[in-house]
C-alpha positions in Angstrom: -35.3 7.6 0.8 -36.2 4.7 -1.4 -32.5 4.3 -2.3 -31.5 4.1 1.4 -34.2 1.6 2.1 -33.1 -0.6 -0.8 -29.4 -0.4 0.4 -30.5 -1.4 3.9 -32.6 -4.3 2.5 -29.6 -5.5 0.5 -27.3 -5.2 3.6 -29.8 -7.2 5.7 -30.1 -9.9 3.1 -26.3 -10.2 3.0 -26.1 -10.4 6.8 -28.7 -13.1 7.0 -27.9 -15.1 3.9 -24.8 -17.2 3.7 -23.4 -15.7 6.9 -20.0 -14.6 7.9 -18.2 -15.7 4.8 -20.2 -13.3 2.5 -19.5 -10.4 4.8 -15.8 -11.1 4.9 -15.8 -11.4 1.1 -17.5 -8.1 0.6 -15.9 -6.0 3.3 -12.8 -7.9 4.6 -11.9 -8.3 8.2 -11.4 -5.7 10.9 -7.7 -4.9 11.2 -5.4 -3.8 14.0 -3.6 -0.8 12.5 -1.4 0.3 15.4 -0.6 -0.5 19.0 0.6 2.3 21.2 2.0 1.2 24.6 2.4 3.6 27.5 3.2 3.4 31.1 0.2 4.6 33.0 1.6 4.0 36.5 4.7 3.0 38.3 5.0 2.3 42.0 7.1 0.2 44.4 4.9 -2.8 43.7 4.9 -2.9 39.9 4.1 -1.2 36.7 0.9 -0.5 34.9 1.0 -0.7 31.2 -1.7 0.6 28.9 -1.9 -0.6 25.3 -4.0 1.6 23.0 -5.0 -0.6 20.1 -6.3 1.1 16.9 -8.8 -1.1 15.1 -10.3 -0.4 11.7 -13.9 -1.5 11.2 -14.6 -1.9 7.5 -18.3 -2.8 8.0 -21.2 -0.4 7.4 -22.5 -1.3 10.9 -20.8 -0.7 14.3 -19.0 -3.6 16.0 -19.9 -4.1 19.6 -18.4 -5.7 22.7 -15.0 -7.0 21.5 -13.2 -9.7 23.6 -9.4 -9.3 23.9 -7.5 -12.4 24.5 -3.8 -11.7 25.2 -0.6 -13.1 26.6 2.4 -11.2 27.8 5.9 -12.6 27.4 8.7 -11.4 29.5 12.3 -12.0 28.3 10.9 -14.5 25.8 8.9 -16.6 28.4 5.2 -16.6 28.9 4.4 -14.5 31.9 0.6 -14.1 31.9 -2.4 -14.9 29.8 -5.8 -13.2 30.2 -9.2 -12.3 28.5 -10.7 -8.9 28.8 -14.2 -8.1 27.6 -14.6 -4.5 26.5 -17.9 -2.7 26.6 -17.2 -0.4 23.6 -18.6 -0.1 20.1 -16.4 0.6 17.1 -18.2 3.0 14.7 -18.9 1.9 11.1 -16.1 2.4 8.6 -13.8 4.0 11.0 -10.7 3.4 13.1 -11.3 3.4 16.8 -9.1 2.9 19.9 -9.5 0.0 22.4 -7.5 0.3 25.6 -6.0 -2.9 27.1 -4.7 -2.3 30.7 -2.0 -4.7 32.1 -0.6 -4.7 35.6 2.8 -6.3 36.1 3.9 -6.8 39.7 7.6 -6.7 40.4 7.3 -9.4 43.0 5.8 -11.8 40.4 8.6 -10.9 38.0 11.4 -11.6 40.4 9.8 -14.9 41.6 9.4 -16.1 38.0 12.7 -14.8 36.7 15.4 -14.4 39.4 17.9 -13.4 36.7 16.0 -10.1 36.3 17.1 -8.7 39.7 20.0 -6.9 38.2 18.4 -5.8 34.9 17.8 -2.1 34.1 15.1 -2.9 31.5 13.0 -5.9 30.7 11.9 -7.0 27.2 8.2 -7.9 26.7 5.9 -9.0 23.9 2.1 -8.6 23.8 0.4 -11.1 21.6 -3.2 -12.3 21.2 -6.4 -11.6 19.3 -9.3 -9.1 19.3 -12.5 -11.0 18.7 -15.7 -9.4 17.4 -19.1 -11.1 17.0 -20.2 -10.5 13.4 -23.4 -12.2 12.2 -23.4 -14.5 15.1 -19.9 -15.7 14.6 -16.6 -14.5 16.1 -14.1 -12.9 13.8 -10.6 -12.8 15.3 -8.0 -10.2 14.5 -4.4 -10.8 15.4 -2.7 -8.5 17.9 1.0 -8.2 18.6 3.6 -5.7 19.9 7.0 -5.8 21.6 9.1 -3.4 23.6 10.8 -2.9 27.0 10.0 -1.3 30.3 12.2 0.0 33.2 12.8 -1.9 36.4 12.7 0.3 39.5 14.7 -0.4 42.6 14.7 0.9 46.1 17.5 3.4 46.6 20.7 2.3 48.3 23.0 4.4 50.5 26.7 4.0 51.1 29.4 6.0 52.8 27.0 7.8 55.1 28.8 9.8 57.8 27.2 11.4 60.8 28.6 14.1 63.0 27.4 14.6 66.5 
């Protein structure tokens, strides 16, 4: 019991002393270990992407309320930029998953990039940061992933013959 109290006192001293730089020196920064994209929905209006971001928390305390700042590039051009506050806590010394949902409307794609009308797939790149408040200061962890998604089209009919 006395040992745990001493450890907690040392940790509190480190957290309140020289601030964030001491914490980073001792434990390092959180790290994005993996990004797993998936298509969570497709309809005639667009596509819903879901990015599962695995983040490693090296600290002995949980990290709360990360802010995800991200941009999505389509065919090498910036398509959207957004911020998403997440109400989750990353447990101490573990890897946890944050989910970043992104909706891409086909109408917006075609208005922005007329050359995509004949494309079967579209290349994209997710880029940004995951920001955590640690000892009163934000620590930003880089985030990046690239891939492609399919472009759906309305069906076309040809050579239709009717008999009466």
